[in-house]
DRENDO-1510 file (C-alpha; in Angstrom, 1 decimal, always signed):
<recs>
REC; n; res; u; v; w
REC; 1; MET; +12.1; +5.0; +71.9 .
REC; 2; HIS; +14.3; +4.2; +74.9 .
REC; 3; GLN; +15.1; +7.5; +76.6 .
REC; 4; HIS; +18.7; +7.2; +77.7 .
REC; 5; GLN; +21.6; +8.3; +75.5 .
REC; 6; HIS; +24.8; +6.4; +74.8 .
REC; 7; THR; +28.2; +7.7; +73.7 .
REC; 8; LEU; +29.0; +5.3; +71.0 .
REC; 9; GLY; +31.9; +5.4; +68.5 .
REC; 10; PRO; +31.4; +4.6; +64.9 .
REC; 11; SER; +30.9; +1.1; +63.6 .
REC; 12; GLU; +33.3; +0.1; +60.9 .
REC; 13; SER; +32.4; -2.1; +57.9 .
REC; 14; GLY; +32.2; -5.8; +58.8 .
REC; 15; SER; +31.9; -5.1; +62.6 .
REC; 16; VAL; +28.3; -6.3; +62.9 .
REC; 17; VAL; +27.6; -10.0; +62.7 .
REC; 18; LEU; +24.1; -11.1; +61.7 .
REC; 19; ASP; +22.8; -14.6; +62.4 .
REC; 20; LEU; +20.7; -15.4; +59.4 .
REC; 21; GLY; +19.1; -18.7; +58.3 .
REC; 22; GLY; +16.1; -20.9; +59.0 .
REC; 23; THR; +13.6; -18.9; +61.0 .
REC; 24; SER; +16.2; -16.3; +62.0 .
REC; 25; GLY; +16.4; -12.9; +60.3 .
REC; 26; ALA; +17.7; -9.4; +61.1 .
REC; 27; LEU; +16.4; -5.8; +61.0 .
REC; 28; ILE; +18.2; -2.6; +60.1 .
REC; 29; ILE; +16.4; +0.7; +60.9 .
REC; 30; TYR; +17.9; +3.7; +59.0 .
REC; 31; THR; +17.8; +7.0; +60.7 .
REC; 32; GLY; +19.2; +10.5; +60.4 .
REC; 33; ARG; +22.3; +11.7; +62.2 .
REC; 34; GLU; +20.1; +13.5; +64.8 .
REC; 35; LEU; +19.2; +10.1; +66.4 .
REC; 36; HIS; +22.8; +9.1; +67.0 .
REC; 37; GLY; +23.0; +7.4; +70.5 .
REC; 38; ARG; +19.2; +7.0; +70.9 .
REC; 39; GLU; +17.7; +3.6; +71.4 .
REC; 40; ILE; +14.8; +2.5; +69.3 .
REC; 41; GLU; +12.5; -0.2; +70.6 .
REC; 42; ILE; +10.8; -3.0; +68.6 .
REC; 43; SER; +8.4; -5.7; +69.7 .
REC; 44; ARG; +6.6; -8.7; +68.1 .
REC; 45; ALA; +3.4; -7.4; +66.6 .
REC; 46; ASP; +1.6; -10.8; +66.8 .
REC; 47; ARG; +1.9; -11.4; +70.5 .
REC; 48; GLU; +2.4; -9.8; +73.9 .
REC; 49; GLY; +5.9; -9.7; +75.1 .
REC; 50; PRO; +8.9; -7.6; +76.0 .
REC; 51; ARG; +10.4; -5.0; +73.7 .
REC; 52; THR; +14.0; -5.0; +72.7 .
REC; 53; HIS; +16.1; -2.0; +71.8 .
REC; 54; SER; +19.2; -1.1; +69.9 .
REC; 55; ALA; +21.2; +2.1; +69.8 .
REC; 56; VAL; +21.5; +4.2; +66.7 .
REC; 57; ARG; +25.2; +4.3; +65.6 .
REC; 58; GLU; +27.2; +5.9; +62.9 .
REC; 59; ARG; +28.2; +3.2; +60.4 .
REC; 60; HIS; +31.2; +3.6; +58.2 .
REC; 61; VAL; +30.9; +1.5; +55.0 .
REC; 62; ARG; +32.5; +1.5; +51.6 .
REC; 63; ASP; +30.0; +3.9; +50.1 .
REC; 64; GLY; +30.1; +6.4; +52.9 .
REC; 65; VAL; +28.6; +7.0; +56.4 .
REC; 66; PHE; +25.0; +6.4; +57.6 .
REC; 67; HIS; +23.2; +6.0; +60.9 .
REC; 68; SER; +21.2; +3.0; +61.9 .
REC; 69; ALA; +20.1; +0.6; +64.6 .
REC; 70; VAL; +20.7; -3.1; +64.0 .
REC; 71; TYR; +18.7; -6.0; +65.4 .
REC; 72; PRO; +20.5; -9.3; +64.7 .
REC; 73; ASP; +19.1; -12.8; +65.3 .
REC; 74; LEU; +15.3; -12.0; +65.2 .
REC; 75; GLU; +12.7; -14.7; +65.0 .
REC; 76; ALA; +10.8; -14.4; +61.7 .
REC; 77; GLY; +7.5; -12.5; +62.1 .
REC; 78; ARG; +5.9; -9.1; +62.1 .
REC; 79; TYR; +7.4; -6.4; +64.3 .
REC; 80; THR; +6.2; -3.0; +65.6 .
REC; 81; VAL; +8.9; -0.2; +65.5 .
REC; 82; TRP; +8.1; +2.2; +68.4 .
REC; 83; TRP; +8.4; +6.0; +68.1 .
REC; 84; ASP; +7.9; +6.4; +71.8 .
REC; 85; GLU; +6.5; +4.4; +74.6 .
REC; 86; ARG; +2.9; +4.4; +73.3 .
REC; 87; THR; +3.1; +5.3; +69.6 .
REC; 88; ALA; +4.2; +3.1; +66.8 .
REC; 89; ALA; +6.4; +4.5; +64.1 .
REC; 90; GLY; +5.5; +1.6; +61.8 .
REC; 91; ALA; +5.6; -2.1; +61.3 .
REC; 92; ILE; +8.0; -4.4; +59.4 .
REC; 93; SER; +8.1; -8.1; +58.5 .
REC; 94; VAL; +11.3; -10.1; +59.3 .
REC; 95; THR; +11.8; -13.2; +57.2 .
REC; 96; GLY; +14.1; -16.0; +58.1 .
REC; 97; GLY; +17.4; -15.9; +56.3 .
REC; 98; ALA; +17.0; -12.2; +55.2 .
REC; 99; ILE; +17.6; -8.7; +56.4 .
REC; 100; ALA; +14.5; -6.4; +56.7 .
REC; 101; GLU; +15.1; -2.7; +56.3 .
REC; 102; PHE; +13.0; +0.1; +57.8 .
REC; 103; VAL; +13.4; +3.8; +57.3 .
REC; 104; TRP; +12.7; +5.9; +60.3 .
REC; 105; PRO; +9.9; +8.5; +59.6 .
REC; 106; THR; +11.1; +12.1; +59.1 .
REC; 107; SER; +8.1; +13.4; +61.1 .
REC; 108; SER; +6.3; +12.2; +64.2 .
REC; 109; PRO; +3.2; +10.0; +63.7 .
REC; 110; PRO; -0.2; +11.3; +65.0 .
REC; 111; GLY; -0.4; +10.9; +68.8 .
REC; 112; ALA; +3.3; +10.9; +69.4 .
REC; 113; SER; +4.6; +12.6; +72.5 .
</recs>
């Protein structure tokens, strides 16, 4: 997880644009309120490369309020979701033309700092 905090206002319904289609998908990571402002890193699981991160924000939707990090316009493939710099929280497959959803674990994985 990226270690700096952001002060971010809530995101309203319809304010996030996802570019879906062909080999492009998106990922939403659902978290609890306690992670608001934290950045969660992801990386391609099938190759070496840089990580990308997104801040957890409060999302206001028709059915209520939830907290999530959104990753638009991801190349289809398997991704690692990082708990911290060295420990994976899990993995998720992103499919072109679709939105993948990952629920942040409620407890730290073995080996997490």
